[in-house]
Structure formats: structure tokens, C-alpha cells
C-alpha positions in Angstrom: 107.0 136.5 116.0 110.5 137.9 115.8 113.2 135.2 115.9 115.9 137.7 117.0 117.0 135.9 120.1 116.9 132.4 118.5 118.7 133.6 115.4 121.6 134.8 117.6 122.1 131.2 119.0 124.5 129.3 116.8 125.7 127.0 119.6 125.3 126.8 123.4 128.2 129.2 124.0 125.9 131.9 122.5 123.1 130.7 124.8 125.2 131.2 127.9 125.8 134.8 127.0 122.2 135.6 127.5 120.8 137.0 130.8 118.5 134.7 132.8 115.6 137.0 132.2 116.0 136.5 128.4 115.6 132.8 128.6 111.8 132.6 128.8 111.5 134.6 125.6 114.0 132.3 123.9 112.0 129.3 125.0 108.9 130.8 123.5 110.6 131.4 120.2 112.2 128.0 120.2 108.8 126.3 120.8 107.2 128.2 117.9 110.1 127.3 115.6 109.7 123.6 116.5 105.9 123.8 115.8 106.5 125.5 112.5 109.2 123.1 111.4 107.4 119.8 112.4 104.2 121.0 110.8 106.1 121.1 107.5 108.3 118.0 107.8 106.4 115.7 110.1 108.0 114.2 113.2 107.7 113.9 116.9 105.9 117.0 118.3 104.3 116.5 121.7 107.5 115.3 123.4 109.6 118.0 121.9 107.2 120.8 122.9 107.3 119.5 126.4 111.1 119.7 126.8 111.9 123.2 125.5 112.6 124.8 128.9 114.5 121.8 130.2 116.7 121.8 127.1 117.5 125.5 127.4 118.3 125.1 131.1 120.6 122.1 130.6 122.7 123.8 127.9 122.7 127.1 129.8 124.0 125.5 133.0 126.3 122.8 131.7 129.4 123.2 129.6 128.3 121.1 126.7 129.7 119.3 124.7 132.6 119.0 127.3 129.9 118.0 129.8 128.0 115.1 128.4 124.2 115.2 127.8 122.6 111.9 127.1 119.0 111.8 126.0 116.8 108.7 126.5 114.9 107.5 123.4 115.8 110.8 121.7 112.5 111.8 120.2 112.5 114.9 122.4 115.8 116.4 121.1 114.6 118.9 118.4 115.3 121.8 120.7 118.7 120.3 121.5 119.4 120.1 117.8 118.3 123.7 117.1 120.5 125.1 119.9 123.5 123.1 118.9 124.1 124.5 115.4 121.5 122.6 113.3 118.7 125.2 113.2 119.0 125.9 109.5 119.0 122.1 108.7 115.7 121.5 110.5 113.8 121.7 107.2 115.5 118.4 106.2 114.4 116.6 109.4 113.9 112.8 108.9 114.3 113.2 105.1 116.9 111.4 103.0 120.3 112.9 103.6 118.8 115.3 106.1 118.8 115.5 109.9 117.9 112.4 111.9 114.9 112.5 114.2 117.1 111.1 117.0 120.6 111.9 118.4 123.5 110.6 116.2 127.1 110.8 117.2 128.2 111.3 113.6 125.8 114.2 113.2 127.1 116.5 116.0 129.7 116.5 118.9 126.8 117.5 121.1 125.1 114.2 120.4 127.2 112.3 122.9 125.3 109.0 122.5 123.2 107.7 119.6 119.8 106.4 120.7 116.2 105.8 119.6 115.3 102.8 121.9 114.2 103.4 125.4 115.8 103.1 128.9 119.5 103.3 127.8 120.5 106.7 129.0 121.5 106.0 132.6 123.6 103.0 131.6 125.5 105.1 128.9 125.8 108.1 131.2 127.2 106.0 134.0 129.8 104.5 131.6 130.8 108.0 130.5 131.0 109.3 134.1 133.3 106.4 135.2 135.4 106.7 132.1 136.0 110.4 132.9 137.1 109.4 136.3 139.4 106.7 135.0 141.0 109.2 132.6 141.3 111.9 135.2 139.0 114.2 133.3 136.7 116.6 135.1 133.3 116.6 133.5 129.7 116.4 134.4 127.4 113.8 132.8 123.7 114.2 132.6 121.1 111.6 131.6 117.6 112.8 130.7 115.0 110.0 130.9 111.2 110.2 130.8 108.8 108.5 133.2 107.8 106.1 130.3 111.4 105.0 129.8 111.6 104.4 133.5 109.2 101.4 133.0 112.1 99.6 131.2 114.0 97.2 133.4 117.3 98.4 132.0 116.9 101.8 133.6 116.6 100.1 137.0 119.6 97.9 136.4 121.5 101.1 135.7 120.2 102.8 138.8 121.2 99.8 140.9 124.7 99.8 139.5 125.1 103.6 139.7 124.2 103.5 143.4 127.4 101.5 144.2 129.6 104.1 142.6 129.4 107.2 144.9 132.4 108.6 143.0 130.4 108.8 139.7 129.7 112.4 138.7 126.3 111.6 137.4 123.0 113.5 137.3 119.8 111.8 136.2 117.0 114.1 135.2 113.7 112.3 135.4 111.3 114.1 133.0 107.9 113.2 134.3 105.5 114.1 131.6 102.7 111.7 132.3 101.0 113.9 135.0 99.8 117.4 135.2 101.6 120.0 137.4 100.3 118.9 140.8 99.6 121.0 143.8 103.0 120.4 145.5 104.8 121.8 142.5 104.6 125.4 143.6 106.5 128.0 145.6 107.1 125.8 148.7 108.2 122.8 146.7 110.5 125.0 144.6 112.1 126.3 147.7 112.6 122.8 149.1 114.1 121.6 145.8 116.6 124.5 145.9 117.3 123.7 149.6 117.9 120.0 149.0 120.1 120.6 145.9 122.2 123.3 147.6 125.6 123.0 149.3 124.3 123.9 152.8 122.0 120.8 153.0 124.7 118.6 151.4 127.4 119.8 153.8 125.2 119.6 156.8 124.2 116.0 155.9 127.9 115.0 155.3 128.9 116.5 158.7 126.1 114.7 160.4 127.3 111.4 158.8 130.8 112.0 160.1 129.6 112.6 163.6 127.2 109.6 163.6 129.9 107.2 162.2 131.4 107.0 165.7 127.9 106.3 167.2 126.6 102.8 167.6 125.4 101.3 164.2 121.7 101.3 165.2 121.8 105.0 165.9 123.5 105.8 162.5 120.9 103.6 160.7 118.1 105.3 162.5 119.4 108.8 161.5 119.7 107.7 157.9 116.2 106.4 157.7 114.8 109.5 159.5 116.4 111.6 156.8 115.0 109.6 154.0 111.5 109.5 155.3 111.6 113.2 156.2 112.4 113.9 152.6 109.7 111.5 151.6 107.1 113.6 153.3 107.7 116.4 150.8 109.0 114.5 147.7 108.5 111.0 146.4 112.2 110.2 146.4 112.6 107.4 148.8 112.9 104.8 146.0 115.8 106.6 144.4 117.4 107.3 147.7 117.4 103.5 148.3 119.3 103.1 145.0 122.0 105.5 146.4 120.9 108.6 144.6 120.4 112.0 146.2 116.9 113.0 145.1 115.7 116.5 144.4 112.2 117.5 143.3 109.7 117.4 141.9 109.9 120.9 140.3 108.1 122.5 137.4 110.0 121.6 134.2 108.6 124.7 132.4 109.7 127.2 135.1 113.2 128.4 134.1 113.4 130.4 137.3 113.2 127.1 139.2 115.3 125.0 136.8 118.3 127.2 136.4 119.2 127.6 140.1 118.4 124.0 141.0 120.6 122.7 138.1 123.4 125.1 139.1 123.3 123.7 142.7 123.4 120.2 141.4 126.2 121.0 139.0 128.4 121.8 142.0 127.8 118.5 143.7 129.2 115.1 142.8 128.0 111.5 143.2 124.8 110.0 141.8 121.9 112.5 142.1 118.4 112.6 140.5 116.4 115.7 139.7 112.7 115.1 139.2 111.0 117.6 136.9 107.4 117.6 135.8 106.5 118.7 132.3 103.5 118.5 130.0 103.6 116.9 126.6 102.6 119.4 123.9 103.2 122.3 126.2 102.5 125.7 124.6 100.3 124.3 121.8 96.9 123.7 123.1 95.9 121.1 120.5 98.9 119.0 121.4 98.3 119.5 125.1 94.8 118.3 124.8 95.7 115.3 122.6 99.4 114.4 123.0 99.0 111.0 121.5 97.6 112.3 118.2 100.3 114.9 118.0 103.1 112.5 119.1 104.3 111.8 115.6 102.2 113.7 113.1 102.8 114.1 109.4 102.5 117.5 107.8 99.7 119.7 109.0 98.5 123.3 109.4 99.3 124.5 112.9 96.4 127.0 112.8 93.9 124.3 112.0 95.5 121.2 113.6 95.5 117.7 112.3 92.4 117.1 110.1 91.2 113.7 108.9 91.9 113.1 105.2 89.2 114.0 102.7 89.5 110.5 101.2 89.7 107.6 103.6 93.1 105.9 103.3 93.7 102.3 102.8 93.7 100.3 106.0 97.2 99.8 107.5 98.5 96.4 108.4 98.3 97.5 112.1 94.6 98.2 111.6 94.1 94.8 109.9 95.8 93.2 112.9 93.6 95.1 115.3 90.5 94.0 113.5 91.6 90.4 113.4 92.4 90.5 117.1 88.9 91.6 118.1 87.3 89.1 115.8 89.4 86.2 117.1 88.9 87.3 120.7 85.1 87.0 120.2 85.6 83.5 118.9 88.2 82.3 121.4 88.0 83.4 125.1 91.6 82.2 125.6 93.0 85.0 123.6 94.9 87.7 125.5 96.8 90.6 123.9 100.1 92.0 125.2 102.0 95.1 124.1 105.1 96.8 125.5 103.7 100.4 125.5 102.7 100.4 121.8 98.9 100.4 122.0 98.1 103.0 119.4 101.0 102.1 117.1 100.2 98.4 117.1 96.5 98.9 116.4 95.2 97.8 119.8 92.9 100.7 120.7 89.6 99.0 119.7 90.7 95.8 121.5 91.2 97.8 124.7 87.6 99.0 124.5 86.0 95.7 123.7 88.2 93.4 125.9 89.8 95.5 128.6 90.2 92.6 130.9 92.2 90.6 128.3 94.5 93.5 127.4 97.9 94.0 129.0 100.2 96.9 128.4 103.3 96.0 130.3 105.2 99.3 129.7 108.5 99.6 127.9 109.5 96.2 129.0 109.9 93.9 126.0 111.7 91.1 127.9 108.9 91.0 130.5 106.3 91.1 127.8 107.6 87.9 126.2 108.1 85.9 129.4 104.8 87.2 130.7 103.2 85.7 127.6 105.0 82.5 128.2 103.5 82.3 131.7 100.0 82.8 130.3 100.6 80.1 127.7 101.7 77.7 130.4 98.3 78.0 132.0 96.3 77.3 128.8 95.7 80.8 127.5 96.6 81.9 123.9 98.7 85.1 124.2 99.3 87.4 121.2 102.3 89.7 121.6 102.0 92.8 119.4 105.5 94.2 119.0 107.6 96.1 116.5 110.4 94.1 114.8 113.0 96.5 116.1 111.8 96.1 119.7 111.5 92.3 119.5 115.3 92.3 119.3 115.4 93.5 122.9 113.7 90.3 124.1 115.5 87.7 121.9 116.8 85.7 124.9 113.3 85.4 126.2 112.0 84.3 122.8 114.5 81.5 122.8 114.5 80.4 126.4 111.0 81.1 127.6 108.9 80.5 124.5 110.8 78.5 121.8 112.5 75.9 124.0 109.3 75.2 125.9 107.4 75.1 122.6 104.7 77.4 124.0 101.8 78.6 121.7 102.7 82.4 121.7 101.8 84.3 118.6 104.1 87.3 117.7 102.5 90.0 115.6 105.6 91.7 114.3 104.8 95.2 113.0 107.2 97.5 111.2 109.1 94.6 109.6 111.4 95.8 106.9 111.9 99.4 105.8 110.3 102.0 108.2 111.3 105.3 106.5 111.7 108.4 108.5 112.9 106.8 111.8 115.9 105.3 110.0 118.4 102.6 111.1 117.3 102.3 114.7 113.8 101.3 113.8 114.3 99.3 110.6 112.9 95.8 111.0 115.8 94.0 109.2 116.8 91.2 111.5 113.8 89.3 112.6 113.9 86.6 109.8 117.4 85.3 110.6 116.7 85.6 114.3 113.5 83.5 114.3 113.9 81.0 111.4 116.9 79.4 113.2 114.7 78.4 116.2 113.5 74.8 116.1 109.7 74.5 115.9 109.1 78.2 115.2 106.7 79.1 112.4 107.5 82.3 110.5 105.2 83.9 107.9 105.4 87.0 105.7 102.1 88.1 104.1 102.0 89.8 100.7 98.9 91.8 101.4 96.3 92.5 104.0 94.1 89.4 103.4 97.1 87.1 103.8 98.0 89.0 107.0 94.7 88.1 108.5 94.9 84.5 107.3 98.4 84.1 108.6 97.4 85.5 112.0 94.7 82.9 112.1 97.2 80.2 111.1 99.7 81.1 113.8 97.0 81.4 116.4 95.8 77.8 115.7 99.2 76.3 116.1 100.3 74.5 119.3 103.7 76.1 119.2 105.3 79.5 118.7 104.6 81.5 115.5 105.3 84.9 114.1 103.7 87.0 111.4 105.9 89.8 110.1 104.2 92.7 108.3 105.3 96.2 107.2 104.5 99.6 108.4 101.7 101.5 106.8 99.0 100.6 104.3 98.9 97.6 102.0 97.6 97.2 98.5 94.0 97.6 99.3 93.2 93.9 99.1 89.7 93.0 100.2 89.6 91.6 103.7 86.5 89.5 104.6 86.1 90.0 108.4 83.4 87.3 108.5 86.0 84.6 108.2 89.0 83.6 110.2 90.3 81.0 107.8 93.9 79.7 108.2 96.3 78.9 105.4 97.7 75.4 104.6 100.9 75.3 106.7 104.0 75.7 104.6 102.3 76.1 101.2 103.5 78.6 98.7 101.4 80.2 95.9 102.3 80.4 92.2 101.3 83.8 91.0 102.8 83.9 87.5 104.1 81.2 85.3 106.9 81.9 82.7 106.4 81.1 79.0 110.0 81.9 78.1 112.0 79.4 76.1 114.5 77.0 77.7 117.7 78.7 78.8 115.9 81.9 79.8 113.4 80.8 82.4 113.7 82.7 85.6 111.6 82.1 88.8 111.3 84.8 91.4 110.5 83.6 94.9 109.2 86.4 97.1 108.6 86.7 100.8 106.1 89.4 101.9 104.9 92.6 100.1 107.9 92.7 97.7 105.7 90.3 95.7 104.1 93.2 93.9 107.3 94.8 92.7 108.4 91.3 91.6 105.2 90.9 89.5 106.0 94.1 87.7 109.6 93.1 87.0 108.4 89.7 85.9 106.4 91.2 83.1 109.6 92.5 81.5 111.4 89.2 82.1 108.6 86.8 81.4 109.6 85.2 84.7 107.6 83.0 87.1 106.7 84.5 90.4 106.0 82.5 93.6 104.6 84.0 96.7 106.4 81.8 99.2 104.3 83.0 102.2 106.1 80.8 104.7 109.7 81.4 105.7 109.5 78.4 108.0 108.4 75.8 107.2 109.6 76.4 103.7 107.6 75.0 100.8 110.4 72.6 99.7 108.1 70.9 97.1 107.5 74.3 95.4 111.2 75.1 95.6 112.1 71.8 93.9 109.5 72.3 91.2 110.9 75.8 90.4 114.5 74.6 90.4 113.7 71.7 88.0 111.6 73.8 85.7 113.8 77.0 85.4 117.3 78.0 84.6 117.8 80.4 87.5 116.1 81.4 90.8 115.9 84.8 92.4 114.8 85.3 96.0 113.5 88.7 97.2 112.8 89.7 100.8 112.5 92.9 102.8 115.1 91.9 105.4 118.8 91.3 105.5 120.1 88.7 103.1 122.6 87.2 105.5 120.8 84.3 107.1 117.4 85.4 105.7 114.7 83.7 103.7 116.9 83.5 100.6 119.5 81.7 102.6 116.9 79.3 103.7 116.2 78.5 100.0 119.9 77.9 99.4 120.1 75.5 102.3 117.0 73.6 101.1 118.4 73.3 97.6 121.6 72.0 99.0 119.6 69.5 101.0 117.8 68.4 97.8 121.1 68.0 96.0 120.0 70.5 93.3 122.4 72.9 91.7 121.0 76.0 90.0 122.2 79.7 89.9 120.5 81.7 92.6 120.4 85.4 93.2 119.5 86.6 96.7 118.0 90.1 96.9 117.1 92.0 100.1 118.3 94.8 102.3 122.0 95.6 102.0 124.7 94.9 104.5 124.6 98.5 105.7 122.6 100.7 108.1 119.7 102.2 106.3 119.3 106.0 106.3 116.1 107.7 107.2 113.8 109.1 104.5 110.7 108.3 102.5 110.1 104.6 102.4 109.7 104.5 98.7 113.1 106.2 98.3 114.7 103.8 100.6 113.3 100.8 98.9 114.5 102.1 95.5 117.9 102.8 97.0 118.0 99.2 98.1 117.0 97.9 94.7 113.8 96.5 96.0 111.4 98.4 93.7 110.4 96.9 90.3 113.1 98.9 88.5 115.8 97.8 91.0 114.8 94.2 90.8 114.8 94.2 87.0 118.2 95.9 87.0 119.7 93.4 89.4 118.3 90.3 87.7 119.5 91.4 84.3 122.9 92.2 85.6 123.2 88.7 87.1 121.5 86.9 84.3 122.1 88.8 81.0 120.3 86.1 79.0 117.1 87.0 80.8 117.1 90.6 79.5 116.0 90.0 75.9 112.9 91.5 74.3 110.4 93.3 76.3 107.4 90.9 76.5 103.8 91.9 75.9 101.6 92.5 78.9 101.1 89.6 81.2 100.4 86.4 79.2 99.4 84.2 82.0 98.8 84.3 85.7 98.1 81.3 87.9 97.0 80.8 91.4 96.8 77.6 93.4 
């Protein structure tokens, strides 16, 4: 297909020079470009295919970047990036030093607000609208939020606040992509949307308000309610009207002939207003339309063939190990219930939903509610398991403290995506859960080194009478054999000696690892002839093992896939101080910086957490440990 139209668009100013009848062709070319690009780089596909026409219409009608465009979550902004001068960079999408998969303020002036978490757009857009008013600047502010993000409580907090600011020049576009184009979304509804968004309706309504203001209050209130319920007969907007928004829609979000005039009408109005558009995920690519979940965030694939299963079965992911454990434990213990904040597939819960549907709760994108809901279940004797990404657990930290930890309730947190996540970058990196949780009294925190330990630690946490967390990384493990016939727990707070140094006095190094970084440490230890301890438990820490290592070695090194500040290494320093032991300690972990997006192995290497990086850091800190290269592993020990 010729890219003539798309190649002419270097920024939205070029887009606005097109005639309206050219826009459908541009949208078709844009959609094909997105499909071709994502099939080569991987990334979010279904959501981006579904917002092509909406993106074209918004940039065509509004004077961006002077007018602010705020995207919720941001995984639907590839068309936005392409139309705002980044088309030639799309081949670097989500790669190291390439384009981010989400909006970033430092990447483009058209990215007015950086995002990647849900339900923030209305709050940010309201702030921008009121700031413009405060500074005396005339600009429009548009927030684009999906129906999924509307399940987040923060979105409703923002709606509630925006409704008391009738002076805010704010348009919220509700992108409803969870339903098909229903019967009302046709010629009649399009006419009604244009009518309700136009000046005639707005002026007539305002005139009626002025007349009725002198009438008795009951009559004015009756007229107001009659208007709302009359609109409710043709559009499901009563809820938003109650928040103080002028509601328009729903209209077909793929129909540019409907979108453009409606947005033009809404542009000329002020005050909080909401446009409800209906789109279809994966639109224009039949495979993604039929299975938007599979095509939500695919890797590289051939668009002509679609996503094919790999020829060789991959190693099980940690999420799959968790899902298997969850089903196995549920069969043993009827008290188990599973909770997820809209992450069923990503957290490995699909099979559980089939086997135990009555014990499965997807609460939507509502992390705070998920945690307190779990606390309520635990109060009544159930054993809730909250499956949540590390980056999303941050959003419910107050609830973890007040509703679970203080009450010492037996809630198990299965924390996925702990540590480096790769292509999603800083917004999704699970860097902060260790400091956040280990400071809470009575909270057990564990970090498995492989899939088997992950299963064992889940059993350990589930058996406890108080709160516990198991943090594990994204993707596959080492291929460790997992025996599904057992649900054995680990001894609480016991570390594991994995390699014992035979180096002479003055050169003995002990490496204490937390999580899968154990395997890089074992490789580095061969060159150093260092001892290696799989600490397993961040809290309670194995103080006896720590004392033994400190007394038998000349220096200690801690390694974790999390921030060093307040992390597991810091816990070791605190314990050593409590023991009255003084020994040189090197703490290694994620740097005090926001991690870029890219291949996870590249990011780990850049952080110095691969075997080469560990060896380099240890030798730089302890030069006496960098003597002769030893022979292959002399002795390994397990207890």
C-alpha cells in the first residue's frame, strides 16, 4: 500500500492541511504502518489499532501541542507518536535508547503527561485546565480514558472534583472498547450526538436555565431532572451528568465523519464535558479483532500468519508456576480465594478461573480496593491470595499497611514483575517492593531463586497466620523441576549455602543473594572462589547464617534485583550492626536512577547485575579478591 499520505505528515500541522475526505485513507495507512511496525518490534497492538481514527480526529480538530492531549495508561499512543514526528523512529520502539511504548514528556512536546499506570488522565487534565485558567491562557485540554481505566477509583475522584469547576475547559473522551458497536450507534445516534454537542442545544439549555432561575426551586429542579432523564433515554450519560459533565454520545469511534464534527462542536464549548466513543480493539486486523487479548502485547510475528505457538515449548514462566500452585492449593484448602486487579492473563490466573470460578475475583483496575477487599475476606476466616504486579502494588501501599499489616491478617501477596521488566521501562520496573514491605512489622517477605523455590515459598506464605509476600520476576526461570504433587513449605527464615569458598584467609568473599540473581552470582563466584548463599528470606532474615558468613570471611557482598536504598542488603547491614560485627560490605542492586526500556538482559548488564558486572564490581571494591582465575567449581554445598 502506498504511504503517500502518511509520509506527508511530519507533525499535526501537516495533518490539518488535509481535506476531511482524505482522513479515512490516512487512517487506513496509519493502521497498516502500526501493524507492520509492531510485528517487527513487539509491543501493544490491539489497543493501538482500536484508536487510529480517534487519534487522527483529535489532532485534526485540536491545536496540539498548544491544546493539551492527555492519554490514560498510554499503551494506545502509537498512532499519536507517528503523527507527532516520530514515525521514522518507530523501528526502535521499546528498545534500549529507542522510543518508549508510553508517553514521555522528555520525548516530545506532544506528550503533555507521562503515564503508563491507569486512571490518571482526568486528574492530570483537570490540573492543566485550571492552570491555564490561572495563568490567563486560552487552551483546550482533552483526556482520553478507556472503559477499563474507568474502573479505577482515581478516575471517579477526578470526575467528582472536576464537576465543581464549571469554569474548567476540560473534555474527557471515554474510549469504550469493551463492547461491540451496538444498534444505537447509527445514523440517529450520530445525529443526536451532533445535536447535543452543538451550540444550539447548549445555548437553548442555558437560556432555559436563566428563565427558570426566577421560578420556584422545585420547578427548576424538576426541569433539570427532566432534561437529564430525557437524555438518558437516548444515551447512558446520566451518571456523568450527575458529576457535572455535559455528556455526548455514544458515537462510533471509527467513523471520522461522526468524530470530526462532534469534536469541533465540543471544542467551541467550555466547562467539563464528556464524549463517549465506542471502538473495537484490534480494529482493521481480523486476527486481533477476534482475539484482542492474545494480540494485546505480542512479540515479533508475521502479520500474514498471525501469532503461532513456538516450535519448542518454552520454559514455564513464574506466572505459570504461580497459576499452577494456586490451583493445586485451592484443591487442598477450600478457604483459598484469588484476587486480581484486572491482570488475569498476565498473572497466570486463567486456569484458576476455569476450575474455581466462584473463588476468583477480578476487581478491575482498583488496586486499593483489591487489598482491602482481601483484608475483609481474611477477617472472616478465608485465605486470600492477591496476584499483583510489583509496580501496581505501589498504588495500594496505604491499604497494605493499614488494612492488612496493622491487623496482622493472613493475606498472601504474589508479587509478579519484581525487578527488571524490560521493554515497559521505568513505569513498570518492580524496584521498590522490598524496602516498602520489609519495614512493616510482622510481614514475611521472600524472594525465590528459581521456579521450585517460588512454589515452596507460596506454600510457606499461605500457611502463615499473618501477611506475607513472594516477589518473583517476569518471564521464565531456569527450568528447575517443579513437583506439582507436593505443596511443601520452607523452614521460615532459613538461608541456603550454595557454594563454599576454599580461598586462603584474607581473600575469602561471601556473596549473599536474594532472588534469581543467585545464578549470576554463582558464575562470578567461580572466578573469585567465593562462597554463595541463597538468602531466600528478606524478612525474617537468617541472622545465624549472616553471623556465620561474617565470622568466616573477609568481606561480604549482597546482591538483589531491587533498589539498594532500604533493600535487602540494607537489612543485612542493620543485622550486622545489631550483632556488633564489623566487616566490609558491598551492596549491589538496581541503581539510584530510573531504568530505561530495553531487552531485560541488556538492562541487567547495564545495572551490573549479570555475572560479568558482579565480578567487575567485586574486584573493584576488593582488589585482593581478584587474583588467579580458579579451576571450575571445587565444591558446592546445599543444606
